[in-house]
TORDO-878474 format. One record per residue (C-alpha): residue in three letters; residue number from 1; x, y, z negated. Coordinates in pm, whole numbers. Layout:
% residues N
<atom type="ALA" seq="NUM" X="X" Y="Y" Z="Z"/>
...
//
This chain:
% residues 86
<atom type="MET" seq="1" X="-1171" Y="-2103" Z="-435"/>
<atom type="THR" seq="2" X="-856" Y="-1895" Z="-386"/>
<atom type="PRO" seq="3" X="-874" Y="-1555" Z="-560"/>
<atom type="VAL" seq="4" X="-875" Y="-1246" Z="-341"/>
<atom type="LEU" seq="5" X="-575" Y="-1013" Z="-366"/>
<atom type="PRO" seq="6" X="-693" Y="-649" Z="-338"/>
<atom type="THR" seq="7" X="-428" Y="-461" Z="-142"/>
<atom type="VAL" seq="8" X="-354" Y="-97" Z="-58"/>
<atom type="ILE" seq="9" X="-138" Y="1" Z="240"/>
<atom type="VAL" seq="10" X="62" Y="325" Z="209"/>
<atom type="ASP" seq="11" X="240" Y="449" Z="520"/>
<atom type="ASP" seq="12" X="246" Y="791" Z="687"/>
<atom type="GLU" seq="13" X="217" Y="640" Z="1035"/>
<atom type="PRO" seq="14" X="-137" Y="522" Z="1125"/>
<atom type="PRO" seq="15" X="-7" Y="264" Z="1378"/>
<atom type="ALA" seq="16" X="209" Y="108" Z="1105"/>
<atom type="ARG" seq="17" X="-89" Y="90" Z="868"/>
<atom type="GLU" seq="18" X="-299" Y="-65" Z="1145"/>
<atom type="ARG" seq="19" X="-30" Y="-324" Z="1223"/>
<atom type="LEU" seq="20" X="7" Y="-421" Z="857"/>
<atom type="ALA" seq="21" X="-371" Y="-451" Z="821"/>
<atom type="THR" seq="22" X="-383" Y="-671" Z="1131"/>
<atom type="LEU" seq="23" X="-110" Y="-898" Z="996"/>
<atom type="LEU" seq="24" X="-284" Y="-922" Z="658"/>
<atom type="ALA" seq="25" X="-618" Y="-1006" Z="821"/>
<atom type="ALA" seq="26" X="-476" Y="-1351" Z="900"/>
<atom type="HIS" seq="27" X="-467" Y="-1422" Z="525"/>
<atom type="PRO" seq="28" X="-819" Y="-1475" Z="389"/>
<atom type="ASN" seq="29" X="-701" Y="-1434" Z="29"/>
<atom type="VAL" seq="30" X="-577" Y="-1077" Z="98"/>
<atom type="LYS" seq="31" X="-830" Y="-794" Z="121"/>
<atom type="VAL" seq="32" X="-718" Y="-446" Z="223"/>
<atom type="VAL" seq="33" X="-921" Y="-220" Z="-6"/>
<atom type="GLY" seq="34" X="-760" Y="109" Z="91"/>
<atom type="GLU" seq="35" X="-502" Y="296" Z="293"/>
<atom type="ALA" seq="36" X="-313" Y="621" Z="247"/>
<atom type="GLY" seq="37" X="-61" Y="830" Z="436"/>
<atom type="ASP" seq="38" X="93" Y="1024" Z="147"/>
<atom type="VAL" seq="39" X="166" Y="985" Z="-223"/>
<atom type="GLU" seq="40" X="-123" Y="1196" Z="-356"/>
<atom type="THR" seq="41" X="-384" Y="1014" Z="-150"/>
<atom type="ALA" seq="42" X="-222" Y="682" Z="-239"/>
<atom type="ARG" seq="43" X="-248" Y="766" Z="-610"/>
<atom type="GLU" seq="44" X="-618" Y="847" Z="-571"/>
<atom type="VAL" seq="45" X="-685" Y="526" Z="-377"/>
<atom type="CYS" seq="46" X="-493" Y="316" Z="-629"/>
<atom type="VAL" seq="47" X="-677" Y="469" Z="-925"/>
<atom type="ARG" seq="48" X="-1012" Y="402" Z="-754"/>
<atom type="GLU" seq="49" X="-937" Y="53" Z="-621"/>
<atom type="ALA" seq="50" X="-694" Y="-88" Z="-884"/>
<atom type="PRO" seq="51" X="-507" Y="-304" Z="-632"/>
<atom type="ASP" seq="52" X="-302" Y="-609" Z="-725"/>
<atom type="LEU" seq="53" X="-65" Y="-541" Z="-433"/>
<atom type="VAL" seq="54" X="65" Y="-220" Z="-274"/>
<atom type="LEU" seq="55" X="252" Y="-220" Z="56"/>
<atom type="LEU" seq="56" X="449" Y="102" Z="17"/>
<atom type="ASP" seq="57" X="650" Y="297" Z="271"/>
<atom type="ILE" seq="58" X="955" Y="470" Z="128"/>
<atom type="HIS" seq="59" X="968" Y="779" Z="352"/>
<atom type="LEU" seq="60" X="644" Y="975" Z="311"/>
<atom type="PRO" seq="61" X="557" Y="1342" Z="359"/>
<atom type="ARG" seq="62" X="638" Y="1568" Z="63"/>
<atom type="ALA" seq="63" X="742" Y="1275" Z="-161"/>
<atom type="SER" seq="64" X="905" Y="934" Z="-161"/>
<atom type="GLY" seq="65" X="721" Y="607" Z="-206"/>
<atom type="PHE" seq="66" X="936" Y="570" Z="-517"/>
<atom type="ASP" seq="67" X="753" Y="874" Z="-662"/>
<atom type="LEU" seq="68" X="427" Y="679" Z="-652"/>
<atom type="VAL" seq="69" X="551" Y="386" Z="-860"/>
<atom type="PRO" seq="70" X="530" Y="551" Z="-1205"/>
<atom type="MET" seq="71" X="181" Y="679" Z="-1120"/>
<atom type="LEU" seq="72" X="39" Y="329" Z="-1071"/>
<atom type="TYR" seq="73" X="-169" Y="164" Z="-1341"/>
<atom type="GLY" seq="74" X="-195" Y="-207" Z="-1408"/>
<atom type="SER" seq="75" X="148" Y="-295" Z="-1269"/>
<atom type="PRO" seq="76" X="51" Y="-404" Z="-918"/>
<atom type="ALA" seq="77" X="307" Y="-597" Z="-716"/>
<atom type="ILE" seq="78" X="485" Y="-365" Z="-472"/>
<atom type="ILE" seq="79" X="634" Y="-455" Z="-137"/>
<atom type="PHE" seq="80" X="838" Y="-172" Z="9"/>
<atom type="VAL" seq="81" X="802" Y="-136" Z="384"/>
<atom type="THR" seq="82" X="1015" Y="91" Z="596"/>
<atom type="ALA" seq="83" X="1133" Y="135" Z="953"/>
<atom type="TYR" seq="84" X="1474" Y="251" Z="833"/>
<atom type="ASP" seq="85" X="1769" Y="17" Z="780"/>
<atom type="HIS" seq="86" X="1910" Y="214" Z="483"/>
//
């Protein structure tokens, strides 16, 4: 049996979170265990869920996705997602 990869999606745009969750649903070994639209909520979700993977937007309200990285425990893999080309 393939292990399940608990994943948290962090993006300030609900349609972007929904699209990422839809794309991930095609992968039975990935389970979205939480979502957040800002760094503080993302920190809370990550503490509670201890994900192995975080899909992380860079441009978030009041803080950057980069600000979340040192707050994460357990060294989850991080994939940065952004709509910007710079």
